[in-house]
N, C-alpha and C positions, 0 to 999 in steps of 0.2 A: 229450782234454779240449777242449770247445768253450768259448772265452772270449769274453765280451761285456760290455757295460755293464749291460744290463737283460735278465733272463730273463723272458719273458712266458709264463705257463702258461695256454694257451687261445688258439686262433687263430680265434675267432669275430669278429664285427664290432667289438666293443669292443677286443679285443686288437689287431686290425689297425689301427684308428684310432690306438691308442696308439703304434704304430710311427711314424706320421706326426708326432704331437706330440713324441715323443722325438727324432726326426730333426731337427726344427727347432732343437733344443738341441744338435745334434751328438752325440747319444747313440745308440749302436748297440744293436739289439735282436735277440734270438733267441727264436723262439716254439716251444713244445712243445705237441703236441696228440695225443690218443689216436686221433683220426679220421685217415683217410688223406689228406684234402684240407683246405685252409683253409676257414673259413666257419662252423664250428660247426653249430648247429641250422639256420641259413639254408641251408647246403649239403646237410646230411645228411637233414633231416626235411622241410623245405618249400621247396625252391628255386624252385618255381613259384608260391608264395603271394605275393600283393601285400601290401606294407607301406605304410601311409598316413601315418605320423607322422615321416618323415624330413624335416627342413627342406629346402625347395627342391625336393622331389619329391612332388607330389600323390599319386602312386602309383608304386611301383617293386617289381619282383619281388625276392624275397629273394636269389636267385642273382645278379641283376644288381647288387644292392647290394654283394655280396661282390666281384664283378669290379671295380667302381669303387673299392672300398677297397684292393684289391690294386694297382690302377694308381696310386692315391694314395700308397701306401707304397713303391712300386718304387724311386723315386730314392734311398731310404735303405737299400737292399740288405739287407733283413732275412734272417736265417737261419731255417731251419725244420727241426725234428725232428718228423716226422708219423708217425702210426700207432704211437706209443709213449706210453703214459701215464706221467706223472711219478709216481714212487713214493716217493722219499725226498728230504729236504733236510737238509743238514749245514752247520754253521758252521765256517769255517776260522780259523786263528790270526790271519790278517791281516784279519779282519772281512768276509769274503766268504762267499757261499753256494755250495754244490755241490748241484745238482739232478740226481738219477740216475733214468733211466727204467726201465721194466720190462724193456727189452732191454740195460740196462747202460750206455747212453750217458750220459756225464757232461758237465755244463755248469757253468761257474763265472762268477759275476758279483757285484758288490757290492749289486745290487738285484734283488729278485724281485717281479714284479707278477702276482698271480693274477687271471686274467680267465676263469675256468672256467665261466661261465654258471651253470646250475643243477647242474653237476657231471656225473657219469657217468649216462647214461640206459639203463634196461633196460625193455623192453616188459612190460606186464602180460599174461601168457599165460593163456589159458583151460586148465582141466585136461582136455586131450584126449589120449588115448593116441596115440602115433606122431606127435604134432604136430611135434616137432623134426626128424623124418625128412624132412618135406616142406618145411622152411624153405628158401626160395629155389628151391623146385621146385613152386611153386603157393601156398605160404603166405608172406605178407608182413605185417609189423606196421606199416609206414610206407609211404605212397604218395609216392614221390620224383618220378616223372614219370607223369602221367595217361596219356600216350600209350602207355605200356607195356601198358595194358589195352585198347587199340584192338581192337574186334571180338571181345573175350573175354567169357566168362560169369563174373560176379563175385558172390561172396557176402560181404557186409560184416556183421560181428557187432559190436553195440554200441548204446548209446543216448544217447551224448553228442554234442557239437557236431561232432567229427571224423567220426563215423559218419554223421550227418545230412548234413553239408556235402559229403562225398565221394560219398555216394549221389546227392545232387542233381546234383553236378557231372558225374559219369560218365554219368548218365542224360540230363540236360538237354542236354549237349553232344554227345549221340549217340556217345560214345567207346566205352563198353562195349556189347556185344551184348545183355547181360542183367544187370540189377542186382537182387540180392535182399538186402534188409536184414532181419536177424534180431535181435530184442531180447527179452529175457526178461520184460519188463513191457509193459503196454499204454500206459504213460506214459513220456515221455522226459525226459532231463535237459538237453537243449539249448534254444536260443532258441526262443521260441514261434513266430516267423515261419518258422523252419526246419522245425519240427515240422509246422506247417500245410501247408507246401509239400510235404513228403514224403507227407502224407496225400492231398493233392490229386493228386500224381503217381501215387500208388498207385491212386486211384480211376480215373484216366485210363489206367492200364496201363503207365505209363512205368517204374514201380518195383514190384517184387513185395515187399510188406511182410508179414513174418511176426512177429507179436508173441506174447507169452506163450510163448516158445520159446527154445531154446538150441541151438547147434551142439555136439553131444556126441561126434561121431566123424568120421573122415575115411578115405577109401579111395583106392587108386591103385596103380600099379606104379612106374615110374621117376619119375613126377610125379603130382600130385594129379588125381584123376578125379571124385570126388564127395564130398559131405559128408552126414552124418546129422544131421538136425534133429529134436530131441525137443520135441514140442508138449505143453503141459500137458493138453490135452483129446484131441487127435487121435493122440497117440503118436509113433512114429518116422516121419520122412519122409526118403527118400533123394533128393537133388537133385544131378544132374550139374553140374559146374562146372569152370572152369579155374583159378580163384583163390579162396582164402579169405583175407580180411583182417580179423583180429580187432583192433578199435580200442577197447581198454579203457584207453588212456592209457599214459604212461611213468612209471617210478619213478625220480626223481632221487636221487642220492646223492653226497656229497662225495668218496667213495672214499678213497684214501690221504691226501688233504689233511686229513682229519679227525684224523689221527694226528701232525700236525706241530707240536703245541703251541700252535696258534692258539686264540683265544677264540671259541667257537662258540655260536650261539644259534639253535635251531630249524633246524638243517641249513644255516646260513649263517654267514659270517665277520663278526664284529663289527669295525667300523672307526671311526676318528676322522674326522668329516666335514671337519676342517680340511684334510686332504690324503689321506684314505682309507688311512691307515696302519693296520696291525694292532697287536696287543700285542707283536709282535716287531719291533724297529727294523730297517728295511731291507726289510721285506716289506709290500706293499700289496695290497689286494683291491678290485677294481672290477667293475661290472656286476652281473648277477643273483646272483653268488656271495656278495655282501656284504649286510650288514644294518645299518640304523641307523634312528633315529626318522624317520617319514614317508618311508621308502624307497619309491620307485616303480621297478618292474622294467620299464623302458623302455630301448630302445637309445640314445636320445638322452641319457638320464641317464647311461648308462655312458660315453658320449663325454666328457661333462663331468667325470666322476670320473677318467677316464684322463688328461685334460689337467692336472688339479690334481696328480695323483699324480706325473707326470713332472717337474713344476716342483719338487716336494719332493725327488724323486730327484736332480735336478741339484744342489740345494743339499747333499745328503748326499755325492754323489760329488766335488763341487768346492766344499768349504766356504770356500775362499779366493777364489772367483770370484763376481762379482756378475752375476746373470742379468737382463738388460734385455729385457723383452718387446718383440718386434719383429713388426709386422703383416706377414702374407704379401702383402697388397695393395701394400705399399711395397717389401718386400725380395724378393718372389717366393719360390720354393721351390728351395733349393740343396741338392742331395743330396750324398752322400759321393763 
């Protein structure tokens, strides 16, 4: 049994910053995340993507933000259970919670803060036979590191911002040897400037644009060797490639959290904006996982929510103590 003051479910940026705020109040935290590394979407989905709305940083890569947050939390020695999804939560006789993961790891604390982002993500996969056979053998649903595609032939399927932006990036930076963008329609769902840029790059030969078509088949041995593109007018086209990247978005789901008795509204947890508490006393929800009137799904808003949640958590854990807010500019940061 891992015992702590606060169990934080979700080790993304909001969960990591909450460790810092709790540490200032001398509250110990332990984080649980289904991903193998801290950072949430910032580490798993877009570590190389620049973020522009973090105060004090005109631009910072998502992965660098996580590195900084880990360094900021380090003095408070947070514990981590990574690669294990939180499955169940139970109340004890002495008003504490036990959170058990999919691997049976148990955690006990008087406070649980859910910072699970948008929940569990699953890629939207196209209906292609043998697709799963080539996953991580030429088929990827997320571009984590563009350099992985250096000198490779890449087929990107999709018509949204991700498909457009990555096609432009891989071609414009001369990373991929060949970029083929396949979309089932002649119109796109992305930003107009990105659409125009793709069209311009296609006309100049930087991108091979195939519209009114879909990737309907894949071939290969131990790894992907070619894809079958079915065009509405021209029929089947076989194109040799090293990678197929279907970018049709991700399906978020609360997963097991939806069964914990929390008040849910449109796949998000309803909270009281006084302290971001849920309908279950002692359980809070912060970041993208929660919902309330005028909610904005921004990292900086999650930082604010986590700060108020730990203030409330302190009062719940220590009802006989008065918490006096102390500025770090005066007191510095004193770890455990």
